[in-house]
Structures are given as structure tokens and as C-alpha cells.
C-alpha positions in Angstrom: 0.0 0.0 0.0 1.2 3.6 -0.7 2.1 5.7 2.2 -0.8 8.1 1.7 -3.2 5.2 2.3 -2.2 5.0 5.9 -2.8 8.8 6.4 -6.3 8.3 4.9 -6.9 5.4 7.3 -5.9 7.6 10.3 -8.2 10.4 9.3 -11.1 8.0 8.7 -10.5 6.3 12.0 -10.8 9.4 14.1 -13.6 10.9 12.1 -15.7 7.7 12.4 -14.7 7.3 16.1 -16.3 10.7 16.8 -19.3 10.0 14.6 -20.2 6.9 16.6 -19.5 8.3 20.0 -21.6 11.3 19.1 -24.6 9.0 18.2 -24.6 7.6 21.8 -24.1 11.1 23.3 -27.0 12.5 21.2 -29.3 9.7 22.4 -28.4 10.5 26.0 -28.9 14.2 25.4 -32.4 13.6 24.1 -33.2 11.1 26.9 -31.9 13.4 29.7 -33.9 16.3 28.3 -37.1 14.3 28.4 -37.4 13.7 24.6 -39.7 10.9 23.4 -38.5 7.5 22.3 -39.3 8.3 18.7 -36.9 11.3 18.8 -34.0 9.0 19.8 -34.9 6.6 17.0 -35.2 9.6 14.5 -31.5 10.4 15.0 -30.7 7.7 12.4 -32.8 9.1 9.5 -31.9 12.7 10.4 -28.2 11.8 10.0 -29.1 10.3 6.6 -31.1 13.3 5.4 -28.4 15.3 3.7 -26.9 12.2 2.2 -30.1 12.0 0.2 -30.8 15.7 -0.4 -27.2 16.6 -1.5 -26.4 13.4 -3.3 -26.4 15.1 -6.8 -23.9 17.6 -5.7 -21.4 16.1 -3.2 -20.0 13.6 -5.7 -19.2 16.3 -8.3 -17.8 18.5 -5.5 -15.5 15.6 -4.4 -14.3 15.2 -8.0 -13.7 18.9 -8.5 -11.3 19.5 -5.5 -8.5 17.5 -3.9 -10.2 14.9 -1.8 -8.0 15.6 1.3 -9.3 19.2 1.3 -12.9 18.0 0.9 -12.5 15.7 3.9 -11.0 18.6 5.9 -14.0 20.9 5.3 -16.4 18.0 6.0 -14.9 17.5 9.5 -15.2 21.3 10.1 -18.9 21.0 9.4 -19.2 18.2 11.9 -17.6 20.4 14.5 -20.2 23.1 13.8 -22.9 20.5 14.4 -21.4 19.6 17.7 -21.2 23.2 18.8 -24.9 23.7 17.9 -25.8 20.9 20.2 -23.9 22.6 23.0 -25.7 25.9 22.4 -29.2 24.5 22.8 -30.2 23.8 19.2 -32.4 20.7 19.1 -30.2 17.6 18.9 -32.1 16.3 15.8 -31.4 19.5 13.9 -27.8 19.7 15.1 -27.2 16.0 14.3 -28.5 16.6 10.8 -25.7 19.2 10.3 -23.2 16.5 11.4 -24.8 14.3 8.8 -24.2 17.1 6.2 -20.5 16.9 7.0 -20.6 13.1 6.7 -22.4 13.3 3.4 -19.7 15.5 1.9 -16.9 13.3 3.5 -17.9 10.0 2.1 -17.4 10.4 -1.7 -14.0 11.8 -1.0 -13.1 9.0 1.5 -13.9 6.2 -0.9 -13.2 8.0 -4.1 -9.6 8.7 -3.2 -9.0 4.9 -3.0 -9.5 4.5 -6.7 -7.3 7.5 -7.4 -4.4 6.3 -5.2 -4.5 2.6 -5.6 -4.6 0.1 -8.6 -7.7 -2.0 -9.1 -5.8 -5.1 -7.9 -5.6 -3.6 -4.4 -9.2 -2.3 -4.2 -10.7 -5.3 -2.3 -7.8 -5.3 0.1 -8.0 -1.6 0.6 -11.8 -1.8 1.2 -11.2 -4.6 3.7 -8.8 -2.5 5.7 -10.9 0.7 5.5 -14.1 -1.2 6.4 -12.2 -3.1 9.1 -10.8 0.1 10.5 -14.2 1.8 10.3 -15.8 -1.0 12.2 -13.0 -0.8 14.7 -13.8 2.9 15.1 -17.4 2.0 15.5 -16.5 -0.5 18.3 -14.4 2.1 20.1 -16.7 4.9 19.3 -19.8 3.5 20.8 -17.8 2.3 23.8 -16.2 5.7 24.1 -19.7 7.4 23.8 -21.1 5.1 26.4 -18.3 5.7 28.9 -18.3 9.5 28.3 -22.0 9.7 29.3 -21.5 7.3 32.2 -21.4 8.5 35.8 -17.6 8.0 36.4 -16.2 9.8 33.3 -18.8 12.5 33.1 -18.4 13.4 36.7 -14.7 13.9 36.1 -15.3 16.0 33.0 -17.9 18.2 34.6 -15.6 18.8 37.6 -13.1 20.6 35.3 -13.5 24.3 35.9 -12.1 26.9 33.5 -11.3 30.1 35.4 -13.2 33.2 34.2 -15.1 31.2 31.6 -18.7 30.3 31.9 -19.6 27.4 29.5 -23.0 25.9 28.6 -21.7 22.4 29.5 -23.9 21.2 32.4 -24.8 17.6 31.7 -22.9 14.3 30.9 -24.0 14.3 27.3 -22.8 17.9 26.8 -19.4 17.1 28.4 -19.1 14.1 26.0 -19.8 16.3 23.0 -17.2 18.8 24.0 -14.6 16.0 24.1 -15.7 14.8 20.6 -15.1 18.3 19.1 -11.4 17.8 19.8 -11.4 14.4 18.1 -13.0 15.9 15.0 -10.3 18.5 15.0 -7.6 15.8 15.2 -9.2 14.0 12.2 -9.2 17.3 10.3 -5.5 17.7 11.0 -4.8 14.2 9.4 -6.9 15.4 6.4 -4.3 18.1 5.8 -1.6 15.5 5.5 -3.2 13.5 2.7 -1.1 13.7 -0.4 -2.3 14.9 -3.8 -2.9 11.9 -6.1 -2.2 13.7 -9.4 -5.6 12.8 -10.8 -7.1 15.6 -12.9 -10.0 17.3 -11.3 -13.4 17.5 -13.0 -14.7 21.1 -12.7 -18.2 21.6 -11.5 -20.5 23.2 -14.0 -21.4 26.9 -13.7 -25.0 26.0 -13.4 -25.1 23.8 -10.4 -28.7 22.6 -11.2 -27.2 20.8 -14.2 -25.7 18.4 -11.7 -29.3 17.1 -11.0 -29.5 15.7 -14.6 -25.9 14.4 -14.5 -26.6 12.7 -11.2 -29.7 10.9 -12.4 -27.9 9.8 -15.5 -25.1 8.3 -13.3 -27.7 6.7 -11.1 -29.5 5.1 -14.0 -26.2 4.0 -15.5 -25.3 2.1 -12.4 -28.8 0.5 -12.1 -28.7 -0.6 -15.8 -25.2 -2.2 -15.4 -25.7 -5.9 -15.0 -23.1 -6.2 -12.2 -23.5 -2.6 -10.9 -27.2 -3.1 -10.2 -26.7 -6.3 -8.2 -23.9 -4.9 -6.1 -25.8 -1.6 -5.6 -29.0 -3.4 -4.5 -27.0 -5.5 -2.1 -25.1 -2.7 -0.4 -28.2 -0.5 -0.3 -30.1 -3.2 1.6 -27.2 -4.0 3.8 -26.5 -0.5 4.9 -30.2 0.4 5.1 -30.7 -2.4 7.7 -27.4 -2.1 9.5 -27.7 1.6 9.8 -30.9 1.2 11.8 -29.8 -2.0 13.5 -27.3 0.2 15.4 -30.2 1.8 17.3 -32.3 -1.3 17.3 -29.6 -3.2 19.2 -29.6 -0.4 21.8 -33.4 -0.6 22.1 -33.4 -4.4 22.2 -30.7 -4.4 24.9 -32.9 -2.2 27.1 -36.0 -4.3 26.5 -34.5 -7.8 26.6 -31.6 -7.3 29.1 -32.6 -4.2 31.0 -29.4 -2.4 30.0 -28.6 1.3 30.4 -27.2 3.4 27.5 -23.7 2.8 28.7 -24.2 -1.0 29.0 -26.1 -1.3 25.7 -23.4 0.6 23.8 -21.1 -2.3 24.4 -23.3 -4.7 22.5 -23.3 -2.5 19.5 -19.5 -2.8 19.7 -19.8 -6.6 19.8 -21.7 -6.6 16.4 -18.9 -4.4 15.0 -16.3 -6.8 16.2 -17.8 -9.5 14.1 -18.2 -7.2 11.1 -14.5 -6.3 11.3 -13.5 -9.9 11.3 -15.8 -10.7 8.4 -14.5 -7.7 6.5 -10.8 -8.6 7.0 -11.4 -12.3 6.0 -13.2 -11.2 2.9 -10.4 -8.8 1.9 -7.9 -11.7 2.0 -10.0 -14.5 0.4 -12.3 -12.7 -2.1 -11.7 -11.3 -5.6 -13.8 -8.8 -7.5 -15.1 -11.4 -9.9 -16.3 -13.6 -7.0 -18.3 -10.9 -5.3 -21.8 -12.1 -6.3 -21.2 -15.5 -4.7 -21.7 -14.0 -1.2 -25.4 -13.1 -1.7 -26.8 -16.1 0.3 -25.1 -14.6 3.4 -27.6 -11.7 3.2 -30.5 -14.1 3.5 -28.8 -15.8 6.5 -28.4 -12.3 8.1 -32.1 -11.7 7.9 -32.9 -15.0 9.6 -30.4 -14.3 12.4 -31.9 -10.9 13.0 -35.3 -12.5 13.7 -33.6 -15.0 16.0 -32.5 -12.1 18.3 -36.1 -12.1 19.7 -35.4 -15.4 21.4 -32.2 -14.3 23.2 -32.4 -13.0 26.8 -28.9 -13.9 28.1 -25.9 -11.8 27.4 -23.6 -14.8 27.2 -25.6 -16.1 24.3 -26.2 -12.7 22.8 -22.5 -11.7 22.5 -21.3 -14.6 20.3 -24.6 -14.5 18.4 -24.1 -10.8 17.6 -20.4 -11.4 16.6 -21.6 -14.1 14.1 -24.3 -11.7 12.8 -21.7 -9.0 12.3 -19.2 -11.4 10.6 -21.7 -12.4 8.0 -22.4 -8.7 7.2 -18.7 -7.9 6.9 -18.0 -10.8 4.6 -21.0 -9.8 2.5 -20.4 -6.1 2.1 -16.6 -5.9 1.4 -16.5 -7.7 -2.0 -19.9 -6.2 -3.0 -18.6 -2.7 -2.1 -15.4 -3.2 -4.1 -17.3 -4.5 -7.1 -19.6 -1.4 -7.0 -16.7 0.9 -6.7 -15.0 -0.8 -9.6 -18.0 -0.6 -11.9 -18.8 3.0 -10.8 -15.2 4.1 -11.5 -15.3 2.6 -15.0 -18.7 4.1 -15.7 -18.6 7.6 -14.3 -15.7 8.4 -12.0 -15.1 7.8 -8.4 -16.8 10.7 -6.7 -20.0 10.5 -8.7 -20.1 6.8 -8.2 -19.8 7.0 -4.4 -22.4 9.8 -4.4 -24.9 7.5 -6.2 -24.1 4.7 -3.8 -24.6 7.0 -0.8 -27.9 8.3 -2.2 -29.3 4.8 -2.5 -28.0 3.5 0.8 -28.9 6.5 2.8 -32.3 6.7 1.2 -32.8 3.1 2.5 -31.6 4.1 5.9 -33.9 7.1 5.9 -37.0 5.2 4.9 -36.4 2.3 7.2 -35.5 4.7 10.0 -38.6 6.7 9.4 -40.6 3.5 9.5 -39.1 2.5 12.8 -39.6 5.9 14.4 -43.2 6.0 13.3 -43.7 2.4 14.5 -42.2 3.3 17.9 -44.4 6.4 18.1 -47.4 4.2 17.5 -46.4 1.8 20.2 -44.6 -1.0 18.3 -42.1 -2.8 20.5 -38.4 -3.4 19.8 -39.1 -7.1 19.3 -41.7 -6.3 16.6 -39.3 -4.0 14.8 -36.6 -6.6 14.8 -38.9 -9.2 13.3 -39.9 -6.7 10.5 -36.3 -5.9 9.7 -35.3 -9.5 9.6 -38.1 -10.4 7.2 -37.3 -7.4 5.0 -33.5 -8.2 4.7 -34.1 -12.0 4.1 -36.9 -11.5 1.6 -35.3 -8.6 -0.4 -32.0 -10.4 -0.4 -33.7 -13.5 -1.8 -35.3 -11.3 -4.6 -31.9 -9.8 -5.4 -30.4 -13.2 -5.7 -33.2 -14.2 -8.1 -32.6 -11.0 -10.0 -28.9 -12.0 -10.6 -29.9 -15.5 -11.6 -32.3 -14.1 -14.2 -29.5 -11.8 -15.5 -27.2 -14.8 -15.9 -29.9 -16.5 -18.0 -30.7 -13.5 -20.3 -27.5 -11.5 -20.2 -24.7 -14.0 -19.8 -22.4 -12.7 -22.5 -22.5 -9.1 -21.1 -21.9 -10.3 -17.5 -19.0 -12.5 -18.6 -17.5 -9.5 -20.4 -17.8 -7.4 -17.3 -16.3 -10.1 -15.1 -13.4 -10.4 -17.6 -12.7 -6.7 -17.1 -12.7 -7.2 -13.3 -10.3 -10.2 -13.6 -8.0 -8.3 -15.9 -7.9 -5.2 -13.6 -7.5 -7.4 -10.6 -4.4 -9.1 -12.0 -2.8 -6.2 -13.9 -3.9 -3.2 -12.0 
């Protein structure tokens, strides 16, 4: 791997660490202020909001500027969102601003991989990035849980700055203050990312023209016989896993009686399994083998439903590790295949923006459904059953879709796989 790759990894680690710790802190901030359960569940779709709204623009923006600089400004936006939480803006609105920064960050984070590395290293790079991201999720949710816990928050709140009166009066606010400094550290790493030498693609003078360009790119990926399958799979996976992060917290409270600090550890357990699955996939899988992992998606759905029958933490922990491992092994080769096809069809930034739009739209819709269901009195167990049925059923339909493509478009798929094999061996 080139040296710049490790700088990207460091920047991604600290940015993602803060993102996940902030999720826990925002939940606690709403809970402590007396906010309803549906508001806590709504944090997930609010974070996804700007991914969907700005999808036509952020990809082109990432392709028009050096991606290290884009990542720096994105982390600065996240800092603004944290400060808004500290100055009494409603957590849902402030968290949406953090989501705005994340939406701008993602195309640059993944797009720079295709600029910096050859195709033969994409699966391995994705495995390391996803594994590192999952590691930051593990540590992030644990960090968030500890920061809002009594022991650490008491120490933080006891710090008194002379002659300065701050608005930091609760454990959640103290945690958010710490996370501001982690975002600043991530932004510093962004300034150390080297230029890749890839020519920038200027944004058009009429920014609304990007809407048409985006929908053309979106349609191009959905028409591609390999792109459509990898896009459908990653869209479903991230739509479910994005909401599962909160559902595990709600399930932990309902099934095990856990507090926010205790429940955050189980979210980390899922992430441990995902990291293991991602790293194994990066070592064992090739681009042209990516579609062979689809049955794992059906198995994931079945395992999600089985969560309803677990009430013992010693059973829950290995079970959640297995669930995460299946997801990690599923998403890494599919994500690499999607990046490969997108890079060939339209360029890295635009491709990632299309991917983010579809995945975050799925997170937003499923999150809105869960929030509405919670507001109407649906239990965490019912939501888990619904999510499991959705992921298993839709994954089965995607598998059937690919099988139909193999029957009717075999020559085209073989040609695309030959490209993947060639790039994998000569990139």
C-alpha cells in the first residue's frame, strides 16, 4: 500500500470514532432532556437526510477538488454540528448538520482509494478501510457510552475553567465537548493526505445541471448488470445495519434491561464480528467472485429475527459477533465491485455519491418507518422481526434477479467479469 493510504486510514478512524461516539451522546442528550423514544430513533434518519438531499452535488464536489481538502472541510462542518448541540439547538437538527459533513466526506473518502491505488488492491483496501471503520465503531460506541457514564462524566464536569462560563452542564454535553477535539484531530490528518495527481473534474457553472448528471449516473449504475446487483445488495445491507445500530440499543434495554452505557457495548460486539468478516473477505475474495456472497444476506435476515429469542448476554455476545461477521464478509466484496463498476462508468466521486444516495435513502426510509412504529407503540421485538423479514426477503429477490441476469445477459456479465479479472491481475 502507498504511504498516503495510511494517512487516509488515520483520518477515517478518528472521524468515524467521533461520529459513533456522538450518536450515543446525542441519544443520551435527548433522553436526559425528556425527549420521546421516537426522537431518539429519529437520529438515524436525520443523519441520513443530507446524504439523500445533497447526493447530486457532493460527488461532483469531491471530483472537483483535492479529496483531502474536501475531507477537511467536511470534518469542520461536523464540529459546527457539535457546537450547535452545546448551544441548545435541538439535537435532531444539530445532528442533521453533522450528517451534512458526513455526506460531503464519504465520496472523498472512498473516491480517493480509486485514485491512489490500482484495481488489484481495491478489495484489500476496502477490507482495511471497512475493518478500521468497524474498529472505530466499536471504540466509538464504547467511548460514547463511557463519556456519558457517571464516572467519566463526573470527572469531565468537575473541570472548571477560570473566568469562563460554559454551557456544559450535563454528561452528554461534556461528552460532545470532548468529541469536538477528536474531529479537530481528524481534520489535521486530512491536511496530511497527499495529492494523487488525478485531474480534477470542474463543477458546471449552473449547479442545477448536476441534477440531470446525477440521475444519468444513477440510471447508468442501475442498468449495469453487475452494478445493479452490487448496488442493490449494499443498499439493503447499509439500510438495515444503519438502523440496527439503534435497534440493538433498544433491544438491549428491552431484553436485558441495559442502560445506554451498557447497551453501547453490545453495538460494539456486532462491530467486532463485522470487522473480522471484512478482513477475512479482503484476504479471500476477488472482484469477480463478489456475487457469490449473496446467500449470506438471507442468513443475516434469519439471524436478525432470532434475536427475539435471546435474553442472556452470554448467548447474545457470540450471536451478535456471528451476525456482524456475515455482514462484513458480504459487504466488502460487493462494495469493491460497486466501486470498480462505478469508477469505470462515471468516475469515483460521482459513483460514491450515487451509492450513498441509494444506501442513505434506504436508511432514511427504514429509520422513518421504525420511528413511526415506535411512536405508534410498536415494541423493539416487533421492529426486529420486521427488519429480519425485510432483509431476508429482499436479499432473496436480489439473488433471483442476478440468476435471471445470468440466463438472459450471460455474455454481457462474462465480459464485465473479464474486465474485473483483468484489472485485478494487472492493476
